[in-house]
VOPAGU-2260 file (C-alpha; in pm, 1 decimal, decimal comma):
REM VOPAGU-2260
SITE   aa  ch    i         X         Y         Z
SITE  MET   A    0     402,4    3390,4   -2605,5
SITE  ASP   A    1     501,1    3762,0   -2527,6
SITE  GLU   A    2     726,5    3900,1   -2809,6
SITE  ILE   A    3    1070,6    3851,7   -2696,4
SITE  LYS   A    4    1247,2    4208,6   -2727,2
SITE  PHE   A    5    1637,4    4272,6   -2761,8
SITE  GLY   A    6    1844,5    4579,3   -2830,1
SITE  LEU   A    7    2067,1    4607,0   -3159,5
SITE  SER   A    8    2383,6    4593,0   -2893,9
SITE  GLU   A    9    2211,3    4344,4   -2654,0
SITE  PHE   A   10    2165,2    4080,5   -2923,2
SITE  ALA   A   11    2488,5    4110,2   -3051,0
SITE  ALA   A   12    2681,2    4041,0   -2727,1
SITE  TYR   A   13    2453,2    3760,1   -2717,1
SITE  MET   A   14    2511,7    3617,4   -3022,4
SITE  VAL   A   15    2927,0    3611,6   -2922,2
SITE  ALA   A   16    2822,6    3440,1   -2626,2
SITE  GLY   A   17    2864,6    3078,1   -2555,1
SITE  ALA   A   18    2600,5    2835,1   -2531,7
SITE  ARG   A   19    2567,0    2804,4   -2170,4
SITE  SER   A   20    2589,0    3187,4   -2151,9
SITE  ARG   A   21    2312,7    3277,6   -2391,3
SITE  ARG   A   22    2048,6    3011,6   -2178,2
SITE  THR   A   23    2132,6    3222,5   -1880,2
SITE  GLN   A   24    2106,0    3527,0   -2075,6
SITE  LEU   A   25    1774,5    3435,5   -2209,8
SITE  THR   A   26    1639,7    3318,1   -1826,5
SITE  ALA   A   27    1748,1    3661,0   -1715,4
SITE  LYS   A   28    1559,0    3831,0   -1980,0
SITE  LYS   A   29    1253,2    3607,3   -1915,0
SITE  PHE   A   30    1270,4    3645,7   -1547,0
SITE  PRO   A   31    1404,9    3996,0   -1500,1
SITE  LYS   A   32    1496,8    4140,0   -1156,2
SITE  ASP   A   33    1468,3    4481,3   -1238,0
SITE  LYS   A   34    1258,4    4575,6   -1538,5
SITE  ASP   A   35    1345,8    4964,9   -1489,3
SITE  ASN   A   36    1690,5    4900,2   -1588,6
SITE  ILE   A   37    1689,0    4843,5   -1952,8
SITE  PRO   A   38    2058,1    4860,7   -2114,1
SITE  SER   A   39    1971,7    4888,5   -2470,1
SITE  ARG   A   40    1869,8    5242,1   -2383,1
SITE  TYR   A   41    2116,8    5357,4   -2145,9
SITE  TYR   A   42    2289,4    5615,1   -2390,8
SITE  ALA   A   43    1986,3    5718,6   -2542,6
SITE  HIS   A   44    2004,6    6065,2   -2416,6
SITE  VAL   A   45    2399,3    6079,7   -2569,3
SITE  GLY   A   46    2253,0    6016,0   -2908,6
SITE  LYS   A   47    1989,3    6294,4   -2863,3
SITE  LEU   A   48    2287,7    6550,9   -2772,6
SITE  VAL   A   49    2494,4    6454,1   -3084,8
SITE  ARG   A   50    2209,4    6468,2   -3335,7
SITE  GLU   A   51    2146,3    6830,5   -3191,4
SITE  TYR   A   52    2501,4    6930,1   -3207,9
SITE  HIS   A   53    2525,1    6834,8   -3603,3
SITE  ALA   A   54    2150,8    6948,4   -3625,9
SITE  GLU   A   55    2222,8    7276,1   -3473,2
SITE  GLY   A   56    2582,7    7355,2   -3585,1
SITE  HIS   A   57    2734,2    7402,5   -3276,9
SITE  LYS   A   58    3113,3    7440,0   -3244,0
SITE  PRO   A   59    3291,4    7172,0   -3031,4
SITE  GLU   A   60    3283,0    7354,5   -2736,5
SITE  TRP   A   61    2914,3    7295,8   -2704,3
SITE  LEU   A   62    2963,2    6928,7   -2666,7
SITE  GLU   A   63    3217,5    7022,5   -2351,8
SITE  PHE   A   64    2920,6    7235,1   -2222,3
SITE  GLU   A   65    2690,1    6954,3   -2200,0
SITE  ALA   A   66    2954,1    6729,7   -2073,2
SITE  LEU   A   67    2996,4    6967,9   -1761,7
SITE  ALA   A   68    2638,9    6985,0   -1713,7
SITE  GLN   A   69    2638,7    6610,2   -1695,1
SITE  ASP   A   70    2891,9    6636,8   -1449,9
SITE  ALA   A   71    2674,8    6868,3   -1238,8
SITE  LYS   A   72    2360,4    6654,4   -1270,0
SITE  ALA   A   73    2597,7    6345,3   -1114,5
SITE  ALA   A   74    2706,8    6571,7    -819,2
SITE  ALA   A   75    2358,2    6669,4    -733,7
SITE  VAL   A   76    2213,7    6388,4    -754,2
SITE  LEU   A   77    2447,0    6193,5    -513,9
SITE  THR   A   78    2403,0    6530,9    -286,2
SITE  ASN   A   79    2051,2    6511,7    -284,5
SITE  ALA   A   80    1982,7    6123,7    -221,2
SITE  SER   A   81    1848,9    6012,2     103,6
SITE  ALA   A   82    2007,2    5694,6     251,5
SITE  GLU   A   83    1744,2    5459,0     112,8
SITE  ASP   A   84    1789,0    5537,4    -240,9
SITE  ALA   A   85    2166,3    5545,2    -240,7
SITE  GLU   A   86    2198,4    5244,8    -448,3
SITE  LYS   A   87    1973,0    5417,7    -734,6
SITE  ALA   A   88    2144,3    5747,4    -689,9
SITE  LYS   A   89    2482,4    5597,8    -771,0
SITE  TYR   A   90    2320,6    5418,0   -1054,1
SITE  LYS   A   91    2198,2    5775,0   -1196,6
SITE  ALA   A   92    2516,5    5953,3   -1111,5
SITE  ASP   A   93    2753,3    5691,0   -1279,9
SITE  GLN   A   94    2484,4    5730,6   -1582,5
SITE  HIS   A   95    2553,0    6094,3   -1611,4
SITE  LYS   A   96    2935,9    6071,7   -1554,5
SITE  ASN   A   97    2932,1    5820,0   -1842,4
SITE  PHE   A   98    2726,3    6063,2   -2070,1
SITE  ALA   A   99    2993,2    6293,4   -1986,7
SITE  ARG   A  100    3262,4    6075,8   -2090,0
SITE  VAL   A  101    3107,2    5978,8   -2424,2
SITE  LEU   A  102    3045,3    6361,2   -2511,7
SITE  ARG   A  103    3405,0    6471,4   -2453,9
SITE  ALA   A  104    3543,5    6107,3   -2626,1
SITE  TYR   A  105    3275,0    6248,2   -2942,0
SITE  LYS   A  106    3460,4    6571,0   -2902,4
SITE  ARG   A  107    3801,0    6438,4   -2905,6
SITE  HIS   A  108    3733,3    6229,1   -3234,7
SITE  PHE   A  109    3397,3    6303,6   -3436,2
SITE  ALA   A  110    3318,0    6674,4   -3368,1
SITE  ARG   A  111    3504,0    6810,3   -3699,5
SITE  ARG   A  112    3280,9    6542,9   -3928,4
SITE  LYS   A  113    3035,7    6740,5   -4131,1
SITE  LEU   A  114    2701,1    6533,1   -4070,7
SITE  GLN   A  115    2384,2    6651,9   -4229,7
SITE  ILE   A  116    2108,3    6488,0   -3987,4
SITE  LEU   A  117    1804,4    6311,9   -4124,1
SITE  PRO   A  118    1529,6    6227,8   -3929,7
SITE  GLN   A  119    1568,5    5921,1   -3715,6
SITE  ILE   A  120    1466,4    5548,2   -3879,2
SITE  ASP   A  121    1274,2    5288,1   -3708,3
SITE  VAL   A  122    1379,5    4933,8   -3841,7
SITE  PRO   A  123    1315,0    4710,3   -3624,1
SITE  TYR   A  124    1433,8    4333,4   -3703,3
SITE  THR   A  125    1125,7    4075,3   -3650,9
SITE  VAL   A  126    1151,6    3679,2   -3682,7
SITE  GLY   A  127     838,0    3511,9   -3519,9
SITE  GLY   A  128     823,5    3595,6   -3168,1
SITE  VAL   A  129    1164,5    3768,1   -3180,8
SITE  ARG   A  130    1202,8    4153,3   -3177,5
SITE  ILE   A  131    1505,2    4336,3   -3240,0
SITE  SER   A  132    1479,0    4729,1   -3220,8
SITE  ILE   A  133    1703,3    4882,3   -3456,1
SITE  ARG   A  134    1686,5    5275,2   -3441,7
SITE  PRO   A  135    2033,8    5399,1   -3550,5
SITE  ASP   A  136    2169,1    5667,9   -3339,4
SITE  LEU   A  137    2243,2    5877,5   -3636,0
SITE  HIS   A  138    2074,5    5903,9   -3955,3
SITE  VAL   A  139    2284,7    6144,7   -4179,6
SITE  ILE   A  140    2395,7    6263,5   -4524,5
SITE  GLN   A  141    2788,4    6298,1   -4547,0
SITE  GLY   A  142    2911,7    6435,2   -4843,2
SITE  LYS   A  143    2657,9    6326,8   -5069,3
SITE  THR   A  144    2579,3    5984,8   -4951,2
SITE  GLU   A  145    2309,5    5868,4   -4693,1
SITE  LYS   A  146    2414,3    5658,1   -4380,6
SITE  VAL   A  147    2327,6    5500,4   -4084,1
SITE  ILE   A  148    2524,6    5474,2   -3773,1
SITE  LYS   A  149    2536,0    5322,8   -3429,9
SITE  LEU   A  150    2763,8    5470,2   -3153,6
SITE  TRP   A  151    2942,8    5226,4   -2935,6
SITE  CYS   A  152    2968,7    5422,6   -2617,6
SITE  LYS   A  153    3057,7    5145,1   -2355,8
SITE  GLY   A  154    3407,3    5325,5   -2263,2
SITE  GLU   A  155    3702,4    5059,2   -2229,9
SITE  ASN   A  156    3499,6    4762,3   -2331,4
SITE  ARG   A  157    3595,9    4761,3   -2708,1
SITE  PRO   A  158    3322,4    4579,1   -2939,0
SITE  LYS   A  159    3461,2    4251,9   -3051,3
SITE  PRO   A  160    3482,9    4182,6   -3434,8
SITE  ASP   A  161    3206,3    3953,0   -3441,1
SITE  GLU   A  162    2970,8    4215,7   -3244,5
SITE  ILE   A  163    3057,2    4465,3   -3502,7
SITE  LYS   A  164    2948,7    4221,0   -3787,4
SITE  VAL   A  165    2633,2    4145,0   -3574,4
SITE  ILE   A  166    2539,8    4491,0   -3524,0
SITE  THR   A  167    2607,9    4616,9   -3921,8
SITE  GLN   A  168    2453,7    4334,9   -4067,9
SITE  LEU   A  169    2154,9    4369,7   -3882,8
SITE  MET   A  170    2130,7    4770,8   -3943,9
SITE  LEU   A  171    2177,8    4658,5   -4310,5
SITE  ASP   A  172    1960,1    4393,6   -4320,7
SITE  SER   A  173    1670,8    4578,3   -4144,8
SITE  ALA   A  174    1721,0    4887,8   -4350,4
SITE  ASN   A  175    1661,9    4707,7   -4681,3
SITE  ARG   A  176    1347,5    4526,6   -4550,6
SITE  HIS   A  177    1198,9    4853,6   -4457,5
SITE  GLY   A  178    1265,9    5034,0   -4805,7
SITE  HIS   A  179    1585,0    5208,4   -4710,5
SITE  MET   A  180    1801,2    5056,0   -4960,7
SITE  MET   A  181    2168,8    5102,2   -4879,2
SITE  SER   A  182    2512,3    4896,3   -4915,2
SITE  GLY   A  183    2725,6    4778,2   -4659,5
SITE  SER   A  184    2951,1    5107,8   -4690,0
SITE  GLN   A  185    2667,7    5291,8   -4572,4
SITE  VAL   A  186    2623,1    5106,1   -4223,1
SITE  ILE   A  187    2878,3    5239,2   -3992,5
SITE  LEU   A  188    2938,0    5187,8   -3586,8
SITE  PHE   A  189    3128,4    5455,2   -3438,7
SITE  ASP   A  190    3382,3    5358,6   -3158,8
SITE  VAL   A  191    3332,9    5673,8   -2961,5
SITE  GLU   A  192    3627,7    5613,8   -2689,2
SITE  ALA   A  193    3885,1    5475,4   -2929,7
SITE  GLY   A  194    3775,0    5736,0   -3223,5
SITE  GLN   A  195    3763,7    5402,6   -3472,4
SITE  ILE   A  196    3508,9    5367,9   -3709,8
SITE  HIS   A  197    3394,3    5011,9   -3810,8
SITE  ARG   A  198    3186,6    4855,0   -4138,7
SITE  GLY   A  199    3139,0    4518,1   -4111,6
SITE  ALA   A  200    2848,2    4437,3   -4338,8
SITE  LYS   A  201    2765,9    4239,6   -4638,3
SITE  LEU   A  202    2458,7    4197,9   -4863,3
SITE  GLY   A  203    2419,1    3836,5   -4830,9
SITE  ALA   A  204    2677,4    3778,7   -4543,7
SITE  ARG   A  205    2687,8    3424,9   -4361,7
SITE  PHE   A  206    2626,9    3643,5   -4076,1
SITE  GLY   A  207    2261,2    3728,3   -4195,0
SITE  LYS   A  208    2168,6    3347,9   -4207,3
SITE  ASP   A  209    2335,9    3295,9   -3855,9
SITE  ILE   A  210    2118,3    3583,5   -3707,3
SITE  LEU   A  211    1808,4    3444,5   -3861,9
SITE  ALA   A  212    1890,1    3095,2   -3710,0
SITE  GLU   A  213    1952,5    3235,3   -3399,7
SITE  CYS   A  214    1631,8    3425,6   -3387,0
SITE  GLN   A  215    1447,6    3106,3   -3456,0
SITE  ALA   A  216    1636,2    2923,3   -3217,0
SITE  ILE   A  217    1565,1    3153,5   -2935,1
SITE  GLU   A  218    1192,4    3131,9   -3002,7
SITE  ALA   A  219    1239,5    2786,5   -2990,8
SITE  LEU   A  220    1406,6    2740,4   -2669,5
SITE  TRP   A  221    1182,1    3064,8   -2465,4
SITE  PRO   A  222     920,3    2822,0   -2354,9
SITE  THR   A  223    1153,2    2564,8   -2179,9
SITE  LEU   A  224    1299,0    2858,4   -1973,5
SITE  LYS   A  225    1252,9    2818,2   -1590,5
SITE  ARG   A  226    1263,3    3074,1   -1324,3
SITE  ARG   A  227    1578,2    3022,2   -1082,0
């Protein structure tokens, strides 16, 4: 059986869905219509720019400059697209517009934070044939404390309380599994659009057991899924 791969936010959304919706999501994952569309990496470029912003000590105006560059790219994609590529061009233009939106929101809410950027860590959570990709957007020193931060970039789509718990629990458990010994207070989710900071992880929390059980359930269910 091939490895069953999830992104961190993707798995959190799966965990808070109902049983019927979970099966539908898994079927779509096993038999994808568009292998080039990878939601878990949609905002990866924004994370790269935010890391550069803090690492280089830029002024907040730099974020607006980069947002304007994304606006220009969105306009260029639409202008240069052929009729045959109109749908793909709209997707790409919308992505650039979303990048610009997130950069402006980060400037509003988080640009003044003093964060010392550390090398990114890659701490996948693996149970049997299920692999959840966990690479926090920011690995930092704030004050004197090491922290890992996930950027929530989904506009008006606020993270549900249980999504926050799943995301932070997975980051905590996986960081510790891979030797980065942290407490729950060091694992953070920034809701960029709302300017809110969430901490939900606890060592030995019930959610850790629920996540493990769900990964085992996914592995058992996977061979039974049929193409619709």
